C-alpha positions in Angstrom: 62.6 -4.0 -64.4 60.7 -0.8 -63.9 56.9 -1.1 -63.5 57.0 -4.7 -62.3 55.8 -6.0 -59.0 57.9 -6.3 -55.8 56.8 -7.1 -52.3 58.2 -5.3 -49.1 58.1 -8.3 -46.7 54.5 -8.9 -45.8 53.4 -5.2 -46.0 51.6 -5.3 -49.3 52.5 -4.9 -53.0 54.5 -2.1 -54.7 56.1 -1.4 -58.1 59.7 -1.1 -59.1 60.7 2.4 -60.3 64.2 2.5 -61.9 67.2 0.2 -61.5 70.4 1.8 -60.3 74.0 1.1 -59.4 75.9 2.9 -56.6 79.2 3.0 -54.7 81.1 -0.3 -54.3 79.2 -3.0 -56.0 75.7 -1.8 -55.2 72.9 -2.6 -57.5 69.2 -2.2 -56.8 66.2 -0.1 -57.6 64.4 3.1 -56.6 60.7 2.9 -55.5 58.3 4.9 -53.3 59.4 5.9 -49.8 56.1 4.7 -48.3 57.0 1.2 -49.6 60.4 1.1 -47.8 59.6 2.5 -44.3 60.7 -0.7 -42.5 64.6 -0.9 -42.2 66.3 -4.1 -43.4 63.2 -5.7 -44.7 63.3 -8.7 -47.1 62.3 -7.7 -50.6 60.6 -10.3 -52.8 60.2 -10.3 -56.6 57.2 -10.9 -58.8 57.7 -14.7 -58.5 57.7 -14.6 -54.7 61.4 -15.3 -54.3 63.6 -13.1 -52.3 65.7 -10.6 -54.4 67.2 -8.4 -51.8 66.8 -6.0 -48.9 64.6 -2.9 -48.6 66.0 0.2 -46.8 69.2 -1.5 -45.9 70.7 0.0 -42.7 67.6 2.2 -42.2 68.9 5.2 -44.1 67.4 4.6 -47.4 63.8 5.6 -47.1 62.4 9.2 -47.4 58.7 9.8 -46.7 58.0 13.3 -45.5 58.7 16.9 -46.5 61.8 16.0 -48.4 60.1 13.6 -50.7 58.7 10.0 -51.2 61.5 7.7 -52.4 63.2 4.6 -51.2 66.0 2.3 -52.2 66.1 -1.5 -52.4 69.3 -3.5 -52.7 69.2 -6.5 -55.1 71.9 -9.1 -54.2 70.2 -12.5 -54.3 71.3 -15.2 -56.7 69.4 -15.4 -60.0 68.4 -11.7 -59.9 70.0 -9.0 -62.1 68.9 -5.5 -62.7 67.7 -4.4 -66.1 67.6 -0.9 -67.7 64.1 -1.6 -69.0 60.7 -0.5 -68.0 57.6 -2.6 -68.7 55.9 -0.8 -71.6 52.7 -1.4 -73.5 51.6 -5.0 -72.9 54.6 -5.5 -70.7 57.0 -5.1 -73.7 60.4 -3.9 -72.4 61.3 -0.3 -73.1 64.9 0.7 -72.5 65.5 3.8 -70.3 68.1 6.0 -71.9 68.7 8.6 -69.1 66.9 10.9 -66.8 65.5 14.5 -66.9 63.3 16.9 -65.0 59.7 16.9 -65.9 58.1 20.1 -67.2 54.4 21.2 -67.4 52.9 20.1 -70.7 55.5 17.3 -71.3 54.1 14.1 -72.7 54.8 11.1 -70.4 53.9 7.5 -69.7 53.8 5.5 -66.5 54.2 1.8 -65.7 52.9 0.0 -62.6 52.2 -3.6 -61.6 48.5 -3.0 -61.0 47.4 -0.9 -64.0 50.2 -1.4 -66.6 51.2 1.3 -69.1 49.3 4.5 -69.3 50.2 7.9 -70.9 49.2 11.5 -70.5 51.0 14.8 -69.7 52.5 16.5 -66.7 50.0 19.1 -65.4 51.9 20.6 -62.4 55.4 20.5 -60.9 56.8 21.3 -57.5 53.6 20.7 -55.6 53.1 20.1 -51.9 50.7 17.2 -51.1 49.0 16.4 -47.8 48.3 12.7 -47.8 46.8 12.9 -44.3 49.5 10.9 -42.5 52.3 12.9 -44.1 53.0 16.1 -46.1 55.4 15.9 -49.0 56.9 18.7 -51.0 58.3 18.8 -54.5 56.0 16.4 -56.2 54.7 16.5 -59.8 51.1 15.9 -61.1 50.0 14.1 -64.4 46.6 13.3 -65.9 47.5 9.6 -66.6 45.5 7.1 -64.7 46.8 4.7 -62.0 45.6 2.1 -59.5 46.5 0.9 -56.0 49.6 -1.1 -56.0 51.3 1.1 -58.6 53.3 2.9 -55.9 56.9 3.3 -56.7 56.3 2.6 -60.4 58.1 4.3 -63.4 57.3 7.7 -65.1 59.1 8.2 -68.3 59.1 10.6 -71.3 57.5 9.2 -74.4 57.7 7.8 -77.0 61.0 6.5 -78.5 64.0 7.0 -76.2 62.4 7.3 -72.8 64.1 9.3 -70.1 63.3 8.6 -66.4 61.1 11.2 -64.8 60.1 9.8 -61.4 58.4 7.2 -59.2 54.7 6.9 -58.5 53.7 8.5 -55.1 49.9 8.5 -55.2 46.7 9.3 -57.1 43.2 10.6 -57.0 40.0 8.6 -56.5 39.5 8.1 -60.3 41.6 5.0 -61.2 42.3 3.1 -64.4 39.0 1.4 -65.3 37.0 3.7 -63.1 35.8 6.6 -65.1 34.3 8.6 -62.2 36.0 11.9 -63.1 39.4 13.2 -64.2 42.4 11.2 -63.3 45.3 12.6 -61.2 48.6 10.8 -60.5 51.4 12.1 -58.4 55.1 11.3 -58.9 58.4 11.9 -57.0 61.1 13.3 -59.4 63.9 10.8 -59.8 66.8 13.3 -59.7 66.5 14.0 -56.0 66.8 10.3 -55.2 69.8 9.8 -57.4 71.6 12.7 -55.9 70.7 11.7 -52.3 72.5 8.4 -52.4 75.1 9.0 -55.1 73.3 6.5 -57.6 73.6 6.1 -61.3 70.6 5.1 -63.4 71.1 1.9 -65.3 70.5 2.8 -68.9 70.3 1.1 -72.2 69.9 1.7 -76.0 66.5 2.6 -77.4 
């Protein structure tokens, strides 16, 4: 479920964004594009067992001007996709749909490193230069994050959360490090859903 750990091969640790279904019998999840750069890479779950394939076929990872989003197929025995996101203390919270984030909107984010943190959207449609790549169309919030949260879930709060986007990056002030104002950056979810003709897996609040 969203906000929990997944591992792209041996290339580090990322977070699940939102579970989706697609053409045919496809099921899987959206995450950050910079977590899915390698085509046809084994994807492992929080317990270390394989749950599927990241960037299957090589056409399911965007990390550049168009955005920062990627797709992982979940097709291994014993794994099912849930409409939930890990909320406060890991308590599951059902995602009820998706919407575009607006400046001033209250939001919460979930990631495998820092857990559940809330704040508000401070900017939308921003261009970010990460040094190795420039990405357009990203949104900013003042909720804190930490390394390893990449790909994690951003939702509206509080009762019937709507999917907003997936964690792309953040400033130097992380959760637990109060060295200045926090800044987190997310990729809006709608672009990824439209790109690959996906449907968000939703549940009842």
